[in-house]
C-alpha positions as MATLAB code, in Angstrom:
seq = 'MTTSIWWIRRDLRLNDNQTLIAAQSQADYVIPLFIIDPRLWRGRWYSQRRTVFLVKNLKYWISNLTTQQKEAVSAWSTQLVPISEEWLLNREMIQAEARRLLSQKSSSPEFRAKLLDLIVNPELRRSSAYQRKIDTNIDLTIKFIIRLARQLTAKQRSYLLKRIESLATDFDKLSCDPKDVPIPRMNL';
ca = [
       0.000    0.000    0.000;
       1.287    3.457   -0.898;
       0.410    6.822    0.597;
       0.557   10.307   -0.907;
       0.415   13.603    0.898;
      -1.898   16.165   -0.672;
      -0.105   19.394    0.198;
      -2.699   22.172    0.232;
      -1.680   25.828    0.387;
      -4.554   27.760   -1.165;
      -6.666   25.511   -3.346;
      -9.187   23.640   -1.196;
     -11.457   22.502   -4.015;
     -12.215   18.788   -4.102;
     -14.150   18.241   -7.312;
     -11.572   19.411   -9.896;
      -8.327   19.837   -7.961;
      -5.499   18.618  -10.206;
      -3.082   18.161   -7.295;
      -5.571   15.988   -5.446;
      -6.288   13.991   -8.592;
      -2.549   13.436   -9.162;
      -1.990   12.376   -5.540;
      -4.920    9.962   -5.699;
      -3.733    8.455   -8.979;
      -0.271    7.700   -7.579;
      -1.181    6.103   -4.254;
      -3.649    3.903   -2.425;
      -4.179    6.486    0.323;
      -4.026   10.280    0.298;
      -3.328   12.316    3.427;
      -4.498   15.938    3.130;
      -2.079   18.441    4.654;
      -3.135   22.081    4.723;
      -0.265   24.536    4.831;
      -0.967   27.784    6.615;
       0.994   30.191    4.463;
       1.374   33.552    6.247;
       1.215   35.280    2.854;
      -2.446   34.219    2.615;
      -3.256   36.472    5.541;
      -1.782   39.542    3.866;
      -0.971   40.805    0.402;
      -2.901   40.130   -2.772;
      -4.570   36.926   -1.531;
      -5.965   38.437    1.665;
      -9.625   39.071    2.154;
     -11.937   38.565    5.096;
     -14.010   36.203    2.977;
     -10.934   34.084    2.172;
      -9.928   33.936    5.851;
     -13.388   32.689    6.821;
     -13.220   30.125    3.981;
      -9.789   28.802    5.075;
     -10.746   28.511    8.732;
     -13.977   26.753    7.797;
     -12.098   24.220    5.656;
      -9.418   23.583    8.274;
     -12.148   22.873   10.793;
     -13.659   20.461    8.277;
     -10.482   18.354    8.291;
      -9.332   18.366   11.906;
     -11.645   20.551   13.927;
     -10.070   23.385   15.921;
      -6.291   23.565   16.325;
      -4.899   23.688   19.829;
      -2.571   26.536   20.807;
       0.379   24.132   20.657;
      -0.596   23.021   17.136;
      -0.960   26.626   15.968;
       2.541   27.344   17.310;
       3.904   24.276   15.498;
       2.297   25.399   12.235;
       3.673   28.906   12.651;
       7.188   27.695   13.485;
       7.215   25.288   10.562;
       5.911   27.823    8.046;
       8.666   30.291    8.930;
      11.364   27.616    8.439;
      10.384   26.789    4.868;
      12.857   27.894    2.224;
      11.229   30.162   -0.377;
      11.245   28.497   -3.801;
       8.748   30.482   -5.858;
      11.395   32.206   -8.006;
      13.173   28.932   -8.774;
       9.837   27.236   -9.440;
       8.926   29.925  -11.960;
      12.334   29.762  -13.680;
      12.120   25.974  -13.837;
       8.600   26.124  -15.259;
       9.657   28.661  -17.897;
      12.619   26.450  -18.849;
      10.366   23.390  -19.241;
       7.882   25.388  -21.308;
      10.693   26.657  -23.542;
      11.957   23.105  -24.002;
       8.433   21.938  -24.847;
       8.043   24.722  -27.418;
      11.437   23.842  -28.920;
      10.523   20.174  -29.142;
       7.086   20.856  -30.592;
       8.567   23.170  -33.232;
      10.513   20.119  -34.467;
       7.479   17.842  -34.329;
       7.867   14.561  -36.156;
       6.698   10.976  -35.987;
      10.171    9.694  -35.127;
      10.630    7.523  -32.038;
      13.350    9.938  -30.835;
      10.941   12.888  -30.853;
       8.302   10.896  -28.991;
      10.847    9.697  -26.426;
      12.125   13.236  -25.779;
       8.621   14.658  -25.445;
       7.505   11.823  -23.189;
      10.604   12.282  -21.021;
       9.878   16.004  -20.698;
       6.273   15.328  -19.684;
       6.918   12.393  -17.360;
      10.200   13.510  -15.764;
      10.144   17.311  -15.439;
      11.945   17.070  -12.096;
      15.096   15.923  -13.902;
      15.470   19.455  -15.276;
      15.692   21.120  -11.875;
      18.922   22.847  -10.916;
      20.800   21.259   -8.027;
      20.254   24.403   -5.916;
      16.495   24.290   -6.564;
      16.375   20.557   -5.776;
      18.256   21.125   -2.495;
      15.653   23.721   -1.482;
      12.838   21.305   -2.348;
      14.541   18.524   -0.385;
      14.978   20.844    2.606;
      11.274   21.787    2.525;
      10.242   18.148    2.180;
      12.390   17.222    5.182;
      10.954   20.097    7.246;
       7.431   19.142    6.211;
       7.844   15.471    7.103;
       9.167   16.446   10.532;
       6.262   18.871   10.928;
       3.696   16.212    9.949;
       5.160   13.814   12.504;
       5.106   16.535   15.162;
       1.547   17.552   14.343;
       0.383   13.923   14.245;
       1.820   13.405   17.736;
      -0.040   16.503   18.933;
      -3.460   15.483   17.632;
      -5.982   15.020   20.370;
      -8.009   11.824   20.331;
     -10.990   13.845   19.116;
      -8.966   15.425   16.269;
      -7.515   12.053   15.232;
     -10.976   10.514   15.120;
     -12.312   13.524   13.219;
      -9.506   13.413   10.656;
      -9.822    9.656   10.125;
     -13.564   10.000    9.508;
     -12.890   12.701    6.909;
     -10.220   10.603    5.200;
     -12.468    7.540    5.182;
     -15.255    9.616    3.676;
     -12.916   10.905    0.985;
     -11.642    7.374    0.305;
     -15.230    6.173   -0.077;
     -15.893    8.974   -2.557;
     -12.815    7.988   -4.562;
     -13.848    4.336   -4.535;
     -17.174    5.349   -6.032;
     -15.340    7.213   -8.792;
     -12.706    4.580   -9.508;
     -12.802    2.020  -12.239;
     -10.731   -0.988  -13.174;
      -7.739    0.211  -15.240;
      -8.113   -2.743  -17.612;
     -11.489   -1.308  -18.673;
     -10.009    2.077  -19.639;
      -8.766    2.325  -23.219;
      -5.148    3.445  -23.613;
      -5.052    6.708  -25.582;
      -2.886    6.776  -28.674;
      -0.289    9.493  -28.865;
      -0.685   11.003  -32.334;
       2.051   13.574  -32.650;
];
């Protein structure tokens, strides 16, 4: 059995959330983890309506946070290494490579292999500095998840497990046997 973590920062939608869909497609279980990003409480994303929405959705997953849990979230969020600039540069580089490849479109196996590699393995194009920052944030996040899991009250743990079970049931209703799904042809 495999488990994915659905790392949520702003997008709490369930019905068409691409990150959630990707996490669900790659694992047997998905653990939702909402990241309280201090930038959401100020700047261009801030609004009273958004704050009410975020609090409401956090309560949906684990009920109210204790003071100790709020402190853990705050401490963790300030430790994260900013990566937005590197993410944007990496994305632009991948898009440029995709445009370059598509401008040389052909039916050759080499073209298909290069395009497939770009689509399936975009992480291989990350700079080592960017990857180190990602690895640092992953390590911090795993430690935070363990800390937060240890701090869950019995009521919160029960609440979260009920929500996860409900979500798993919903996914089971949506799932189908992969052998029944036709494999799309890649006509390039």
